[in-house]
Structures are given as C-alpha cells and as structure tokens.
Residue frames as qw, qx, qy, qz and C-alpha x, y, z in Angstrom:
[[0.566, 0.637, 0.407, 0.330, 13.36, -0.59, 2.81],
 [0.361, -0.320, 0.067, 0.873, 15.71, 2.23, 1.76],
 [0.309, 0.859, 0.404, -0.055, 14.04, 5.30, 0.42],
 [0.469, -0.062, 0.237, 0.848, 16.05, 7.44, -1.97],
 [0.152, 0.737, 0.375, -0.542, 14.50, 10.88, -2.16],
 [0.175, 0.688, -0.282, -0.645, 16.07, 11.95, -5.41],
 [0.320, -0.003, 0.878, 0.356, 15.68, 8.83, -7.56],
 [0.340, 0.043, -0.426, -0.838, 13.52, 9.15, -10.64],
 [0.756, 0.037, 0.327, -0.565, 9.97, 7.70, -10.44],
 [0.575, -0.126, 0.801, 0.108, 9.86, 4.00, -11.35],
 [0.646, 0.583, 0.492, 0.010, 7.91, 4.59, -14.53],
 [0.207, 0.921, -0.240, -0.228, 10.66, 6.97, -15.91],
 [0.910, -0.008, 0.306, 0.281, 12.84, 4.79, -18.13],
 [0.609, 0.632, 0.109, 0.467, 14.41, 7.52, -20.28],
 [0.409, -0.879, 0.045, 0.240, 16.60, 9.23, -17.70],
 [0.650, 0.625, -0.156, 0.403, 19.76, 10.90, -18.89],
 [0.665, -0.382, -0.188, 0.613, 23.04, 11.67, -17.09],
 [0.137, 0.929, 0.143, 0.313, 23.39, 15.43, -16.57],
 [0.617, -0.154, -0.218, 0.741, 26.13, 17.72, -15.43],
 [0.026, -0.956, -0.160, -0.243, 25.75, 21.23, -14.01],
 [0.635, 0.040, -0.248, 0.731, 28.88, 23.29, -13.19],
 [0.217, -0.948, -0.200, 0.114, 28.85, 26.17, -10.77],
 [0.668, 0.309, 0.004, 0.677, 31.57, 28.32, -12.34],
 [0.118, -0.842, 0.011, -0.527, 31.01, 31.24, -9.93],
 [0.267, 0.233, -0.674, 0.648, 32.36, 32.06, -6.53],
 [0.502, -0.222, 0.222, -0.806, 28.84, 31.98, -5.08],
 [0.261, 0.065, 0.939, -0.215, 26.91, 29.13, -3.45],
 [0.473, 0.034, -0.397, -0.786, 23.98, 27.98, -5.60],
 [0.534, 0.092, 0.750, -0.380, 20.94, 25.79, -5.11],
 [0.266, 0.128, -0.738, -0.607, 19.82, 23.55, -7.91],
 [0.496, 0.188, 0.669, -0.521, 16.16, 22.35, -8.00],
 [0.183, -0.093, -0.776, -0.597, 13.92, 20.41, -10.33],
 [0.328, 0.186, 0.590, -0.714, 10.21, 20.98, -9.71],
 [0.575, 0.294, -0.189, -0.740, 8.38, 20.22, -12.93],
 [0.475, 0.089, -0.858, -0.172, 8.44, 16.41, -12.69],
 [0.722, -0.421, 0.004, -0.549, 5.56, 14.92, -10.71],
 [0.948, -0.315, -0.034, -0.038, 6.33, 12.53, -7.87],
 [0.787, 0.167, -0.160, 0.571, 9.98, 13.58, -7.81],
 [0.291, -0.954, 0.032, 0.059, 11.91, 15.90, -5.50],
 [0.783, 0.159, -0.028, 0.600, 15.44, 17.09, -6.41],
 [0.070, -0.977, 0.067, -0.190, 17.35, 19.86, -4.65],
 [0.843, -0.093, -0.118, 0.517, 21.08, 20.18, -4.11],
 [0.180, -0.928, 0.166, 0.281, 23.51, 22.83, -2.86],
 [0.814, 0.421, 0.050, 0.396, 26.26, 23.41, -5.41],
 [0.475, -0.731, 0.063, 0.486, 29.44, 24.91, -4.06],
 [0.235, 0.874, -0.289, -0.313, 31.70, 27.28, -6.03],
 [0.149, 0.569, -0.776, -0.229, 33.66, 25.32, -8.67],
 [0.513, -0.042, 0.832, -0.207, 31.64, 22.13, -8.02],
 [0.398, 0.104, -0.677, -0.610, 30.35, 19.85, -10.80],
 [0.584, 0.019, 0.582, -0.566, 27.01, 18.25, -10.03],
 [0.260, 0.084, -0.868, -0.414, 26.26, 14.93, -11.82],
 [0.488, 0.148, 0.620, -0.597, 22.66, 13.71, -11.60],
 [0.084, 0.200, 0.882, 0.418, 20.16, 11.66, -13.56],
 [0.326, 0.426, 0.333, -0.776, 16.99, 13.34, -14.81],
 [0.567, 0.570, 0.591, 0.061, 14.40, 13.28, -17.54],
 [0.414, 0.213, 0.323, 0.824, 15.31, 15.29, -20.68],
 [0.094, -0.694, -0.411, -0.583, 12.27, 17.51, -20.21],
 [0.551, -0.639, -0.376, 0.383, 13.13, 18.30, -16.56],
 [0.197, 0.848, -0.035, 0.490, 13.90, 21.94, -15.86],
 [0.649, -0.219, -0.363, 0.632, 16.82, 22.70, -13.60],
 [0.098, -0.933, -0.108, -0.329, 16.22, 25.95, -11.69],
 [0.652, 0.029, -0.338, 0.678, 19.29, 27.55, -10.16],
 [0.307, -0.916, -0.208, -0.155, 19.03, 29.93, -7.23],
 [0.579, 0.215, -0.324, 0.717, 21.67, 32.14, -5.69],
 [0.376, -0.749, -0.382, 0.390, 21.81, 34.15, -2.42],
 [0.333, 0.433, 0.101, 0.831, 22.05, 37.88, -3.24],
 [0.100, -0.370, 0.177, -0.907, 21.75, 40.59, -0.64],
 [0.258, -0.013, 0.785, -0.563, 20.06, 38.31, 1.90],
 [0.730, 0.315, 0.169, -0.582, 17.51, 37.16, -0.69],
 [0.523, -0.052, 0.802, 0.283, 17.39, 34.00, -2.80],
 [0.438, 0.584, -0.148, -0.667, 17.02, 34.83, -6.47],
 [0.834, 0.318, 0.444, 0.082, 16.20, 32.57, -9.39],
 [0.076, -0.725, 0.399, 0.556, 19.16, 33.19, -11.72],
 [0.198, 0.345, -0.783, -0.478, 18.88, 30.42, -14.35],
 [0.803, 0.145, 0.464, -0.344, 16.43, 27.85, -15.77],
 [0.223, 0.477, -0.751, -0.400, 17.75, 25.18, -18.11],
 [0.935, 0.050, -0.055, -0.346, 16.17, 22.03, -19.53],
 [0.698, -0.450, 0.553, 0.067, 18.09, 18.89, -18.60],
 [0.853, 0.406, 0.267, 0.188, 18.50, 17.80, -22.19],
 [0.320, 0.880, -0.221, 0.273, 20.95, 20.78, -22.56],
 [0.376, -0.721, 0.547, -0.200, 22.93, 19.45, -19.51],
 [0.997, 0.027, 0.066, -0.040, 23.25, 15.90, -20.84],
 [0.574, -0.568, 0.462, 0.366, 26.81, 14.62, -20.54],
 [0.662, 0.273, 0.550, 0.430, 26.82, 13.63, -24.20],
 [0.262, 0.913, 0.222, 0.218, 26.01, 17.20, -25.28],
 [0.361, -0.866, 0.284, 0.195, 28.90, 18.46, -23.12],
 [0.685, -0.188, 0.569, 0.416, 31.19, 16.01, -24.98],
 [0.522, 0.620, 0.458, 0.365, 29.93, 17.25, -28.35],
 [0.013, -0.999, -0.029, -0.039, 30.45, 20.88, -27.29],
 [0.533, -0.673, 0.414, 0.303, 34.02, 20.10, -26.17],
 [0.682, 0.128, 0.573, 0.436, 34.79, 18.32, -29.40],
 [0.354, 0.835, 0.328, 0.264, 33.53, 21.29, -31.34],
 [0.249, -0.954, 0.141, 0.092, 35.63, 23.66, -29.29],
 [0.647, -0.406, 0.515, 0.389, 38.71, 21.61, -29.78],
 [0.630, 0.424, 0.508, 0.406, 38.22, 21.52, -33.55],
 [0.170, 0.961, 0.165, 0.141, 38.10, 25.29, -33.68],
 [0.349, -0.856, 0.348, 0.159, 41.51, 25.68, -32.05]]
C-alpha cells in the first residue's frame, strides 16, 4: 500500500486547489498545521509556484530563513489562495488597464 503523506484525510471532501507564489529571492518553507490528521510542509524556491490541494479553512504558514533563524513571515487561509480567486483577481486587474 502506498502512503501519501500530504494527501487530505479521507473524510475531507471539500478540498480546493490552491496556489502559493514565492515572489522573493529567499527560500521559504510552507506549512499547514491546523488540520488534524494531516501533515503538509514544502520548501518553496525563489520564483516557484506551489500548487496543492487543501481545505478552505486550512492556514498556510510561511517561514523564511533570516540571520540564521527561521521566522514566521506570513499566515494565510487557503480559501484566499484558491486558484479560482487568483483568476478573479487577474480578471479584475485586466479590466482596470
């Protein structure tokens, strides 16, 4: 049996596709810790787009290495990272230009 460490728990049917973009020149670590029975942690390289499936209420914590210490620099709920909301934001931006 194959075990996938970052798949959502089986009882979570309302997962959404999310996208996080590291638009800095620094390496970042993205973690979700507020969903029970689920472990999600990824290294996100500078300029990388991270696509993942999560629950809308999941909180993405983003850490960055600064001066030999790892600092929490951002917390965002995954409903704000939904691919559909990115599309709506892009459409809105295009209409303004």
